[in-house]
Structures are given as C-alpha cells and as structure tokens.
A tleap script that builds the chain and sets N, CA, C and O, in Angstrom:
source leaprc.protein.ff14SB
mol = sequence {
  NMET PRO LEU SER THR ILE ALA PHE SER THR
  LEU ALA ALA ARG TYR ARG ASN GLU GLY THR
  ALA MET PHE SER LEU ILE ARG ASN ILE GLY
  ALA SER VAL GLY ILE SER ILE VAL MET THR
  VAL LEU GLY HIE GLU LEU GLN GLN SER HIE
  ALA GLU LEU SER ALA SER ILE ASN PRO PHE
  ARG ASP ALA PHE LEU GLY PRO GLY VAL PRO
  SER LEU TRP ASN LEU SER THR GLU LEU GLY
  ARG ALA ALA LEU ASN ALA GLU VAL SER ARG
  GLN ALA ALA THR ILE ALA TYR LEU ASN ASP
  PHE ARG PHE MET MET TYR LEU CYS LEU LEU
  ALA LEU PRO LEU LEU LEU LEU LEU ARG PRO
  ARG ARG VAL ASN ARG CALA
}
set mol.1.N position { 56.526 54.480 62.261 }
set mol.1.CA position { 56.934 55.963 61.932 }
set mol.1.C position { 55.641 56.707 62.144 }
set mol.1.O position { 55.639 56.983 63.344 }
set mol.2.N position { 54.751 57.083 61.696 }
set mol.2.CA position { 53.695 57.740 61.865 }
set mol.2.C position { 52.594 57.215 62.911 }
set mol.2.O position { 51.534 57.837 62.979 }
set mol.3.N position { 52.761 56.332 63.555 }
set mol.3.CA position { 52.025 55.648 64.510 }
set mol.3.C position { 52.339 56.317 65.990 }
set mol.3.O position { 51.528 56.553 66.886 }
set mol.4.N position { 53.857 56.567 65.968 }
set mol.4.CA position { 54.491 57.147 67.346 }
set mol.4.C position { 54.451 58.589 66.935 }
set mol.4.O position { 54.067 59.295 67.867 }
set mol.5.N position { 54.765 59.353 65.669 }
set mol.5.CA position { 54.278 60.461 65.745 }
set mol.5.C position { 53.066 61.054 66.228 }
set mol.5.O position { 53.074 62.198 66.682 }
set mol.6.N position { 51.967 60.322 66.160 }
set mol.6.CA position { 50.452 60.269 66.353 }
set mol.6.C position { 50.661 59.957 67.766 }
set mol.6.O position { 50.507 60.881 68.564 }
set mol.7.N position { 50.888 59.148 68.070 }
set mol.7.CA position { 51.276 59.116 69.514 }
set mol.7.C position { 51.969 60.617 70.643 }
set mol.7.O position { 51.520 61.367 71.510 }
set mol.8.N position { 53.004 60.433 70.077 }
set mol.8.CA position { 53.854 61.588 71.131 }
set mol.8.C position { 53.276 62.881 70.477 }
set mol.8.O position { 53.587 63.813 71.219 }
set mol.9.N position { 52.509 63.374 69.316 }
set mol.9.CA position { 52.166 64.800 69.175 }
set mol.9.C position { 51.691 65.489 69.904 }
set mol.9.O position { 51.972 66.678 70.049 }
set mol.10.N position { 50.425 64.511 70.831 }
set mol.10.CA position { 49.647 65.644 72.046 }
set mol.10.C position { 50.402 65.185 73.421 }
set mol.10.O position { 49.765 65.596 74.392 }
set mol.11.N position { 51.335 64.601 73.714 }
set mol.11.CA position { 52.114 64.143 74.515 }
set mol.11.C position { 52.725 65.161 75.113 }
set mol.11.O position { 53.870 65.197 74.663 }
set mol.12.N position { 52.485 66.386 76.241 }
set mol.12.CA position { 53.578 66.861 77.212 }
set mol.12.C position { 55.067 66.947 77.034 }
set mol.12.O position { 55.360 65.815 77.419 }
set mol.13.N position { 56.377 67.594 76.670 }
set mol.13.CA position { 57.364 67.034 77.045 }
set mol.13.C position { 57.362 66.582 77.899 }
set mol.13.O position { 57.014 65.403 77.833 }
set mol.14.N position { 57.591 66.921 78.778 }
set mol.14.CA position { 58.041 65.904 80.572 }
set mol.14.C position { 57.697 64.684 80.551 }
set mol.14.O position { 58.146 63.824 81.310 }
set mol.15.N position { 56.520 64.439 79.307 }
set mol.15.CA position { 55.989 62.787 79.522 }
set mol.15.C position { 56.879 62.056 78.728 }
set mol.15.O position { 56.795 60.828 78.749 }
set mol.16.N position { 58.162 62.900 77.665 }
set mol.16.CA position { 58.025 61.888 76.516 }
set mol.16.C position { 58.707 60.364 77.352 }
set mol.16.O position { 58.212 59.238 77.312 }
set mol.17.N position { 59.922 60.782 78.046 }
set mol.17.CA position { 60.589 59.276 78.293 }
set mol.17.C position { 59.671 58.566 78.573 }
set mol.17.O position { 59.401 57.721 77.719 }
set mol.18.N position { 58.810 58.588 79.850 }
set mol.18.CA position { 58.221 57.726 80.447 }
set mol.18.C position { 57.277 56.986 79.118 }
set mol.18.O position { 57.101 55.769 79.064 }
set mol.19.N position { 56.648 58.092 77.944 }
set mol.19.CA position { 55.559 57.946 77.114 }
set mol.19.C position { 56.778 56.715 75.990 }
set mol.19.O position { 56.383 55.596 75.663 }
set mol.20.N position { 57.813 57.110 75.691 }
set mol.20.CA position { 58.578 55.993 75.232 }
set mol.20.C position { 58.787 54.986 75.506 }
set mol.20.O position { 58.593 54.093 74.681 }
set mol.21.N position { 59.166 54.766 76.502 }
set mol.21.CA position { 58.891 53.416 77.196 }
set mol.21.C position { 57.601 52.543 77.487 }
set mol.21.O position { 57.565 51.314 77.549 }
set mol.22.N position { 56.710 53.292 77.628 }
set mol.22.CA position { 55.181 52.717 77.566 }
set mol.22.C position { 55.076 52.173 76.114 }
set mol.22.O position { 54.807 50.981 75.965 }
set mol.23.N position { 55.301 53.090 74.879 }
set mol.23.CA position { 54.798 53.205 73.599 }
set mol.23.C position { 55.469 51.968 72.982 }
set mol.23.O position { 55.095 51.124 72.168 }
set mol.24.N position { 56.762 52.206 73.773 }
set mol.24.CA position { 57.823 50.690 73.123 }
set mol.24.C position { 57.569 49.275 73.653 }
set mol.24.O position { 57.923 48.277 73.025 }
set mol.25.N position { 56.870 49.226 74.972 }
set mol.25.CA position { 56.436 48.163 75.930 }
set mol.25.C position { 55.268 47.433 74.938 }
set mol.25.O position { 55.072 46.258 74.630 }
set mol.26.N position { 54.698 48.500 74.646 }
set mol.26.CA position { 53.073 47.853 74.384 }
set mol.26.C position { 53.094 47.070 73.099 }
set mol.26.O position { 52.616 45.955 72.886 }
set mol.27.N position { 54.058 48.266 71.889 }
set mol.27.CA position { 54.137 47.818 70.164 }
set mol.27.C position { 54.964 46.369 70.767 }
set mol.27.O position { 54.665 45.263 70.317 }
set mol.28.N position { 55.668 46.486 71.473 }
set mol.28.CA position { 56.190 44.579 71.547 }
set mol.28.C position { 55.581 43.301 71.802 }
set mol.28.O position { 55.676 42.190 71.281 }
set mol.29.N position { 54.691 43.970 73.108 }
set mol.29.CA position { 53.830 42.936 73.321 }
set mol.29.C position { 52.758 42.623 72.422 }
set mol.29.O position { 52.307 41.479 72.361 }
set mol.30.N position { 52.396 43.398 71.844 }
set mol.30.CA position { 50.990 43.951 70.387 }
set mol.30.C position { 51.908 42.649 69.425 }
set mol.30.O position { 51.524 41.491 69.265 }
set mol.31.N position { 52.967 43.161 68.982 }
set mol.31.CA position { 53.301 42.589 68.209 }
set mol.31.C position { 53.734 41.036 68.535 }
set mol.31.O position { 53.410 40.322 67.587 }
set mol.32.N position { 54.245 40.446 69.386 }
set mol.32.CA position { 54.729 38.859 70.007 }
set mol.32.C position { 53.048 38.434 69.937 }
set mol.32.O position { 52.758 37.395 69.344 }
set mol.33.N position { 51.912 39.301 70.584 }
set mol.33.CA position { 50.582 38.665 70.590 }
set mol.33.C position { 50.186 38.333 69.336 }
set mol.33.O position { 49.782 37.201 69.071 }
set mol.34.N position { 50.281 39.426 68.337 }
set mol.34.CA position { 49.746 39.111 67.110 }
set mol.34.C position { 50.574 37.968 66.176 }
set mol.34.O position { 50.068 37.260 65.305 }
set mol.35.N position { 51.990 37.988 66.604 }
set mol.35.CA position { 51.959 36.766 65.687 }
set mol.35.C position { 52.032 35.283 65.993 }
set mol.35.O position { 52.120 34.317 65.236 }
set mol.36.N position { 51.962 35.382 67.475 }
set mol.36.CA position { 51.883 34.147 68.437 }
set mol.36.C position { 50.125 33.860 67.874 }
set mol.36.O position { 49.902 32.678 67.611 }
set mol.37.N position { 49.267 34.555 67.738 }
set mol.37.CA position { 48.208 34.143 66.934 }
set mol.37.C position { 47.692 34.030 65.185 }
set mol.37.O position { 46.986 33.169 64.661 }
set mol.38.N position { 48.230 35.031 64.678 }
set mol.38.CA position { 48.561 34.409 63.389 }
set mol.38.C position { 49.290 33.012 62.770 }
set mol.38.O position { 48.997 32.304 61.807 }
set mol.39.N position { 50.416 32.941 63.810 }
set mol.39.CA position { 51.177 31.505 63.174 }
set mol.39.C position { 50.068 30.297 64.140 }
set mol.39.O position { 50.248 29.086 64.016 }
set mol.40.N position { 49.191 30.747 64.869 }
set mol.40.CA position { 48.117 29.533 65.409 }
set mol.40.C position { 47.380 29.262 64.485 }
set mol.40.O position { 47.129 28.102 64.158 }
set mol.41.N position { 46.767 30.605 63.733 }
set mol.41.CA position { 46.041 30.032 62.759 }
set mol.41.C position { 46.437 29.612 61.171 }
set mol.41.O position { 45.721 29.176 60.271 }
set mol.42.N position { 48.139 29.984 61.213 }
set mol.42.CA position { 48.349 29.110 59.934 }
set mol.42.C position { 48.416 27.835 60.391 }
set mol.42.O position { 48.189 26.928 59.590 }
set mol.43.N position { 48.702 27.565 61.600 }
set mol.43.CA position { 49.000 25.924 61.670 }
set mol.43.C position { 47.745 25.389 61.657 }
set mol.43.O position { 47.592 24.747 60.618 }
set mol.44.N position { 46.538 25.370 62.533 }
set mol.44.CA position { 45.209 25.300 61.981 }
set mol.44.C position { 45.004 25.113 60.968 }
set mol.44.O position { 44.979 23.930 60.630 }
set mol.45.N position { 44.725 26.261 59.844 }
set mol.45.CA position { 44.277 26.074 58.852 }
set mol.45.C position { 45.237 25.273 57.446 }
set mol.45.O position { 44.811 25.015 56.320 }
set mol.46.N position { 46.679 25.018 58.031 }
set mol.46.CA position { 47.372 23.925 57.402 }
set mol.46.C position { 46.862 22.336 57.327 }
set mol.46.O position { 46.801 21.640 56.314 }
set mol.47.N position { 46.468 21.917 58.875 }
set mol.47.CA position { 46.534 20.948 59.174 }
set mol.47.C position { 44.817 20.669 58.522 }
set mol.47.O position { 44.589 19.676 57.832 }
set mol.48.N position { 44.057 21.374 58.757 }
set mol.48.CA position { 42.316 21.192 58.420 }
set mol.48.C position { 42.287 21.133 56.661 }
set mol.48.O position { 41.620 20.429 55.902 }
set mol.49.N position { 43.425 22.304 56.367 }
set mol.49.CA position { 43.793 22.115 54.167 }
set mol.49.C position { 44.129 20.809 54.112 }
set mol.49.O position { 43.421 20.154 53.347 }
set mol.50.N position { 44.960 20.231 54.662 }
set mol.50.CA position { 45.847 18.647 54.507 }
set mol.50.C position { 44.774 17.860 54.535 }
set mol.50.O position { 44.603 16.970 53.702 }
set mol.51.N position { 43.887 18.136 55.570 }
set mol.51.CA position { 42.916 16.846 56.173 }
set mol.51.C position { 41.742 17.012 54.853 }
set mol.51.O position { 41.395 15.903 54.446 }
set mol.52.N position { 41.246 17.881 54.308 }
set mol.52.CA position { 40.467 18.121 53.798 }
set mol.52.C position { 40.579 17.604 52.583 }
set mol.52.O position { 39.596 17.066 52.073 }
set mol.53.N position { 41.975 17.688 51.810 }
set mol.53.CA position { 42.742 17.258 50.681 }
set mol.53.C position { 42.810 16.108 50.653 }
set mol.53.O position { 42.500 15.464 49.651 }
set mol.54.N position { 43.249 15.558 51.792 }
set mol.54.CA position { 43.917 13.719 51.493 }
set mol.54.C position { 42.310 13.296 51.557 }
set mol.54.O position { 42.014 12.335 50.846 }
set mol.55.N position { 41.351 13.840 52.246 }
set mol.55.CA position { 40.394 12.976 52.358 }
set mol.55.C position { 39.690 12.499 51.319 }
set mol.55.O position { 38.862 11.589 51.346 }
set mol.56.N position { 40.112 13.265 50.229 }
set mol.56.CA position { 39.208 13.073 48.783 }
set mol.56.C position { 40.466 11.752 47.437 }
set mol.56.O position { 40.257 11.353 46.291 }
set mol.57.N position { 41.528 11.547 48.315 }
set mol.57.CA position { 42.446 10.575 47.523 }
set mol.57.C position { 42.329 8.953 47.802 }
set mol.57.O position { 42.698 8.238 48.733 }
set mol.58.N position { 41.920 8.807 47.059 }
set mol.58.CA position { 41.735 6.866 46.975 }
set mol.58.C position { 42.561 6.765 45.444 }
set mol.58.O position { 43.039 7.661 44.748 }
set mol.59.N position { 42.507 5.306 45.249 }
set mol.59.CA position { 42.916 4.677 44.381 }
set mol.59.C position { 42.136 4.401 43.408 }
set mol.59.O position { 42.461 3.947 42.311 }
set mol.60.N position { 40.542 4.811 43.988 }
set mol.60.CA position { 39.745 4.203 42.452 }
set mol.60.C position { 38.837 5.669 42.283 }
set mol.60.O position { 37.643 5.583 41.995 }
set mol.61.N position { 39.263 6.552 42.413 }
set mol.61.CA position { 38.544 7.897 41.957 }
set mol.61.C position { 39.213 8.292 40.317 }
set mol.61.O position { 40.376 7.970 40.077 }
set mol.62.N position { 38.536 8.859 39.467 }
set mol.62.CA position { 38.601 8.586 38.238 }
set mol.62.C position { 39.897 9.776 37.796 }
set mol.62.O position { 40.552 9.888 36.760 }
set mol.63.N position { 39.905 10.427 38.864 }
set mol.63.CA position { 41.187 12.037 38.664 }
set mol.63.C position { 42.579 11.091 38.742 }
set mol.63.O position { 43.591 11.569 38.229 }
set mol.64.N position { 42.656 9.788 39.356 }
set mol.64.CA position { 44.032 9.358 39.422 }
set mol.64.C position { 44.019 7.619 38.313 }
set mol.64.O position { 44.795 6.664 38.329 }
set mol.65.N position { 43.126 7.817 37.723 }
set mol.65.CA position { 42.860 6.990 36.383 }
set mol.65.C position { 43.272 7.267 35.391 }
set mol.65.O position { 43.805 6.386 34.716 }
set mol.66.N position { 43.192 8.546 34.930 }
set mol.66.CA position { 43.009 8.984 33.448 }
set mol.66.C position { 44.729 10.018 33.481 }
set mol.66.O position { 45.528 10.488 34.292 }
set mol.67.N position { 44.502 9.899 32.001 }
set mol.67.CA position { 46.595 9.966 31.380 }
set mol.67.C position { 46.835 11.056 31.853 }
set mol.67.O position { 48.050 11.182 31.696 }
set mol.68.N position { 46.385 12.108 32.432 }
set mol.68.CA position { 46.510 13.538 32.596 }
set mol.68.C position { 47.860 13.327 34.117 }
set mol.68.O position { 48.800 14.104 34.282 }
set mol.69.N position { 47.614 12.312 34.858 }
set mol.69.CA position { 48.340 11.748 36.076 }
set mol.69.C position { 49.503 11.557 35.897 }
set mol.69.O position { 49.821 10.908 34.901 }
set mol.70.N position { 50.600 12.089 36.859 }
set mol.70.CA position { 51.774 12.023 36.594 }
set mol.70.C position { 52.368 10.555 37.405 }
set mol.70.O position { 52.332 10.452 38.631 }
set mol.71.N position { 52.867 9.551 36.562 }
set mol.71.CA position { 53.386 8.521 36.912 }
set mol.71.C position { 53.882 8.230 38.463 }
set mol.71.O position { 53.546 7.182 39.015 }
set mol.72.N position { 54.622 9.120 39.070 }
set mol.72.CA position { 55.269 9.468 40.094 }
set mol.72.C position { 54.041 9.389 41.392 }
set mol.72.O position { 54.319 9.304 42.589 }
set mol.73.N position { 52.642 9.440 40.813 }
set mol.73.CA position { 51.816 9.727 41.823 }
set mol.73.C position { 51.108 8.135 42.051 }
set mol.73.O position { 49.918 7.958 42.311 }
set mol.74.N position { 52.108 7.073 41.893 }
set mol.74.CA position { 51.474 5.958 42.122 }
set mol.74.C position { 51.274 5.697 43.266 }
set mol.74.O position { 52.226 5.768 44.044 }
set mol.75.N position { 49.318 5.116 43.986 }
set mol.75.CA position { 49.246 5.346 45.292 }
set mol.75.C position { 49.774 3.601 45.692 }
set mol.75.O position { 49.566 3.109 46.801 }
set mol.76.N position { 50.386 2.944 44.688 }
set mol.76.CA position { 50.574 1.501 44.985 }
set mol.76.C position { 52.026 1.565 45.837 }
set mol.76.O position { 52.398 0.625 46.540 }
set mol.77.N position { 52.758 2.759 45.677 }
set mol.77.CA position { 54.251 2.322 45.813 }
set mol.77.C position { 54.267 3.489 46.912 }
set mol.77.O position { 53.369 4.312 47.092 }
set mol.78.N position { 55.555 3.380 47.652 }
set mol.78.CA position { 55.844 4.091 48.796 }
set mol.78.C position { 56.083 5.359 48.580 }
set mol.78.O position { 55.601 6.317 49.183 }
set mol.79.N position { 57.468 5.357 46.979 }
set mol.79.CA position { 57.511 6.718 46.574 }
set mol.79.C position { 56.247 7.458 46.132 }
set mol.79.O position { 56.229 8.646 46.454 }
set mol.80.N position { 55.298 7.046 45.531 }
set mol.80.CA position { 54.087 8.097 44.719 }
set mol.80.C position { 53.275 8.033 46.175 }
set mol.80.O position { 52.458 8.951 46.106 }
set mol.81.N position { 53.162 7.509 47.180 }
set mol.81.CA position { 52.304 7.970 48.525 }
set mol.81.C position { 53.174 9.521 48.740 }
set mol.81.O position { 52.663 10.641 48.719 }
set mol.82.N position { 54.378 9.233 48.911 }
set mol.82.CA position { 55.077 10.394 49.662 }
set mol.82.C position { 55.413 11.951 48.583 }
set mol.82.O position { 55.511 13.146 48.866 }
set mol.83.N position { 55.516 11.120 47.199 }
set mol.83.CA position { 55.474 12.621 46.293 }
set mol.83.C position { 53.583 12.841 46.242 }
set mol.83.O position { 53.280 14.031 46.327 }
set mol.84.N position { 52.776 12.202 46.161 }
set mol.84.CA position { 51.650 12.183 46.403 }
set mol.84.C position { 50.944 13.582 47.920 }
set mol.84.O position { 50.141 14.515 47.923 }
set mol.85.N position { 51.942 12.854 49.052 }
set mol.85.CA position { 51.799 13.776 50.089 }
set mol.85.C position { 52.045 15.275 50.072 }
set mol.85.O position { 51.470 16.273 50.506 }
set mol.86.N position { 53.520 14.913 49.152 }
set mol.86.CA position { 54.159 16.435 49.169 }
set mol.86.C position { 53.387 17.324 48.166 }
set mol.86.O position { 53.558 18.532 48.331 }
set mol.87.N position { 52.841 17.076 47.494 }
set mol.87.CA position { 52.054 17.753 46.625 }
set mol.87.C position { 50.745 18.299 47.611 }
set mol.87.O position { 50.472 19.492 47.744 }
set mol.88.N position { 50.028 17.219 48.245 }
set mol.88.CA position { 48.734 18.117 48.605 }
set mol.88.C position { 49.177 18.829 50.038 }
set mol.88.O position { 48.372 19.523 50.658 }
set mol.89.N position { 50.605 18.582 50.534 }
set mol.89.CA position { 50.831 19.477 51.391 }
set mol.89.C position { 51.182 21.103 50.968 }
set mol.89.O position { 50.672 22.144 51.380 }
set mol.90.N position { 52.287 20.867 49.956 }
set mol.90.CA position { 52.522 22.042 49.042 }
set mol.90.C position { 51.051 22.635 48.764 }
set mol.90.O position { 50.836 23.793 49.122 }
set mol.91.N position { 50.084 21.932 48.176 }
set mol.91.CA position { 48.506 23.030 47.946 }
set mol.91.C position { 48.110 23.272 49.123 }
set mol.91.O position { 47.744 24.411 49.413 }
set mol.92.N position { 48.098 21.967 50.302 }
set mol.92.CA position { 47.627 23.000 51.948 }
set mol.92.C position { 47.957 24.049 52.135 }
set mol.92.O position { 47.233 25.020 52.354 }
set mol.93.N position { 49.570 23.991 52.051 }
set mol.93.CA position { 50.216 25.393 52.712 }
set mol.93.C position { 49.922 26.253 51.756 }
set mol.93.O position { 50.032 27.431 52.093 }
set mol.94.N position { 49.518 26.006 50.459 }
set mol.94.CA position { 48.903 28.052 49.782 }
set mol.94.C position { 47.688 27.942 50.495 }
set mol.94.O position { 47.556 28.880 51.281 }
set mol.95.N position { 46.639 27.038 50.507 }
set mol.95.CA position { 45.536 27.323 50.979 }
set mol.95.C position { 45.696 27.886 52.395 }
set mol.95.O position { 44.816 28.747 52.421 }
set mol.96.N position { 46.280 27.903 53.534 }
set mol.96.CA position { 46.439 27.819 54.894 }
set mol.96.C position { 47.024 29.296 54.440 }
set mol.96.O position { 46.470 30.105 55.184 }
set mol.97.N position { 47.864 29.957 53.580 }
set mol.97.CA position { 48.475 31.299 53.689 }
set mol.97.C position { 47.338 32.102 53.229 }
set mol.97.O position { 46.918 33.044 53.900 }
set mol.98.N position { 46.843 31.769 52.140 }
set mol.98.CA position { 46.083 32.516 51.875 }
set mol.98.C position { 44.699 32.922 52.901 }
set mol.98.O position { 44.090 33.990 52.974 }
set mol.99.N position { 44.537 31.963 53.451 }
set mol.99.CA position { 43.016 31.932 54.924 }
set mol.99.C position { 43.882 32.789 55.772 }
set mol.99.O position { 43.289 33.611 56.472 }
set mol.100.N position { 45.149 32.748 55.835 }
set mol.100.CA position { 45.763 33.626 56.962 }
set mol.100.C position { 46.136 35.093 56.464 }
set mol.100.O position { 46.380 35.982 57.279 }
set mol.101.N position { 46.171 35.322 54.991 }
set mol.101.CA position { 46.621 36.676 55.109 }
set mol.101.C position { 45.046 37.777 54.711 }
set mol.101.O position { 44.836 38.981 54.569 }
set mol.102.N position { 44.088 36.288 54.652 }
set mol.102.CA position { 42.080 37.275 54.865 }
set mol.102.C position { 42.111 37.246 56.142 }
set mol.102.O position { 41.377 38.150 56.543 }
set mol.103.N position { 42.613 36.636 57.072 }
set mol.103.CA position { 42.277 36.473 58.680 }
set mol.103.C position { 42.932 38.137 58.962 }
set mol.103.O position { 42.339 38.969 59.648 }
set mol.104.N position { 44.092 38.350 58.361 }
set mol.104.CA position { 44.900 39.587 58.615 }
set mol.104.C position { 44.228 40.532 57.997 }
set mol.104.O position { 43.999 41.592 58.580 }
set mol.105.N position { 43.833 40.320 56.810 }
set mol.105.CA position { 42.748 41.960 55.893 }
set mol.105.C position { 41.625 41.821 56.775 }
set mol.105.O position { 41.114 42.940 56.823 }
set mol.106.N position { 41.006 41.065 57.464 }
set mol.106.CA position { 39.762 41.275 58.208 }
set mol.106.C position { 40.286 41.757 59.648 }
set mol.106.O position { 39.543 42.535 60.245 }
set mol.107.N position { 41.272 41.447 60.156 }
set mol.107.CA position { 42.169 42.039 61.080 }
set mol.107.C position { 42.063 43.806 61.393 }
set mol.107.O position { 41.791 44.524 62.356 }
set mol.108.N position { 42.392 43.953 60.187 }
set mol.108.CA position { 42.950 45.463 59.629 }
set mol.108.C position { 41.534 46.205 59.092 }
set mol.108.O position { 41.341 47.408 59.269 }
set mol.109.N position { 40.789 45.520 58.565 }
set mol.109.CA position { 39.394 46.561 58.346 }
set mol.109.C position { 38.715 46.330 60.062 }
set mol.109.O position { 37.998 47.253 60.447 }
set mol.110.N position { 38.827 45.725 60.565 }
set mol.110.CA position { 38.140 45.876 61.878 }
set mol.110.C position { 38.800 46.980 62.493 }
set mol.110.O position { 38.144 47.878 63.020 }
set mol.111.N position { 40.154 46.987 62.465 }
set mol.111.CA position { 40.313 48.600 63.582 }
set mol.111.C position { 41.034 49.509 62.761 }
set mol.111.O position { 42.072 50.084 63.089 }
set mol.112.N position { 40.203 49.649 61.257 }
set mol.112.CA position { 40.014 50.756 60.408 }
set mol.112.C position { 39.155 52.011 61.525 }
set mol.112.O position { 39.470 53.192 61.668 }
set mol.113.N position { 38.120 51.324 62.133 }
set mol.113.CA position { 37.297 52.379 63.220 }
set mol.113.C position { 38.357 53.060 64.048 }
set mol.113.O position { 38.278 54.286 63.965 }
set mol.114.N position { 39.486 52.543 64.951 }
set mol.114.CA position { 40.100 53.098 65.640 }
set mol.114.C position { 40.739 54.394 65.163 }
set mol.114.O position { 41.327 55.101 65.982 }
set mol.115.N position { 40.661 54.727 63.939 }
set mol.115.CA position { 41.075 56.054 63.564 }
set mol.115.C position { 40.467 56.954 64.075 }
set mol.115.O position { 40.903 58.102 64.157 }
set mol.116.N position { 39.441 56.598 64.470 }
set mol.116.CA position { 38.212 58.136 64.726 }
set mol.116.C position { 38.739 57.934 66.170 }
set mol.116.O position { 38.293 58.897 66.795 }
set mol.117.N position { 39.352 57.283 66.876 }
set mol.117.CA position { 39.406 57.846 68.475 }
set mol.117.C position { 40.860 58.977 67.978 }
set mol.117.O position { 40.905 59.813 68.880 }
set mol.118.N position { 41.413 59.130 67.471 }
set mol.118.CA position { 42.669 59.796 66.830 }
set mol.118.C position { 42.367 61.188 66.988 }
set mol.118.O position { 42.288 61.646 65.848 }
set mol.119.N position { 42.139 62.171 67.909 }
set mol.119.CA position { 42.458 63.365 67.752 }
set mol.119.C position { 43.656 64.589 66.978 }
set mol.119.O position { 44.833 64.468 67.319 }
set mol.120.N position { 43.387 65.416 66.237 }
set mol.120.CA position { 44.387 66.362 65.803 }
set mol.120.C position { 45.053 66.814 66.930 }
set mol.120.O position { 44.573 66.514 68.023 }
set mol.121.N position { 46.403 67.697 66.859 }
set mol.121.CA position { 47.515 68.390 67.408 }
set mol.121.C position { 46.575 69.471 67.390 }
set mol.121.O position { 45.736 69.601 66.498 }
set mol.122.N position { 46.723 70.369 68.515 }
set mol.122.CA position { 45.952 71.221 69.084 }
set mol.122.C position { 47.294 72.521 68.672 }
set mol.122.O position { 48.280 72.561 69.408 }
set mol.123.N position { 47.201 73.357 67.650 }
set mol.123.CA position { 48.313 74.368 67.551 }
set mol.123.C position { 47.815 75.680 68.452 }
set mol.123.O position { 46.775 76.302 68.240 }
set mol.124.N position { 48.533 75.891 69.234 }
set mol.124.CA position { 48.827 76.890 70.065 }
set mol.124.C position { 48.749 78.751 69.374 }
set mol.124.O position { 49.834 79.306 69.203 }
set mol.125.N position { 47.719 79.372 69.112 }
set mol.125.CA position { 47.982 80.291 68.637 }
set mol.125.C position { 47.953 81.482 69.530 }
set mol.125.O position { 46.928 81.965 70.010 }
set mol.126.N position { 49.002 81.854 69.686 }
set mol.126.CA position { 48.850 82.953 71.072 }
set mol.126.C position { 50.038 84.088 70.485 }
set mol.126.O position { 50.307 85.094 71.141 }
savepdb mol mol.pdb
quit
C-alpha cells in the first residue's frame, strides 16, 4: 500500500487508469521473477548443503561409533541409511532456508539506496 501511494502521489489524475494497469503489471512480473529466483537459489543451496553434509558420512568416523549415536542410524541396514538420509535432508533444508533468507536480506539492503530516488509530493500553495 505505501508503495502504491508513493507511486500515484506524483501522477496526474488523468493518467491514473493507465498508471494502475502499468503498476500492477510491473508488480506482478517482478513478483514472479523474484519468486523464481528465490526458489532457484533455495534448490541450489539445498542440493549443495546435502552434498556437503553427506560427503562426511562414512561408517569409520568416530562420530558414528560413539554411544550418543541413535541405533536407528545404523549404516549397515537399509532402514538406518534411510533414517540418516532423512536427517541429512532435514539439516540441509534448514541450511538452505537460512542461506535463502540471507540472500533476500542482501537484496533488501542493496535496494535501500533506491529510496533516495523517491521524490516528495509537491504541495500547491496558491
């Protein structure tokens, strides 16, 4: 709402119909492109995180030989490998979402200087 208020505050009344159509078109296209980019980054980060986490898993690591390891994560059974893969996938998704939100934060920080391009509304004092 504030963006549309700012967009139409400097627009003459005779151009508001065309301005509304153009504003909605650009907003919808921008939202579609933005969602596509964010989902692409999320998918890439998910695959990368899963690959990095699963690369360090082998049956000879001390972390899998200790008493604190759940017996469900037995790498010699199909059920154990599936349970461990589910845990790695869960952690990879968490890392991917964190990286995705960090990416969106950087985009917002990069967009902040665009606020300087907004001009205040002129008030007619006649």
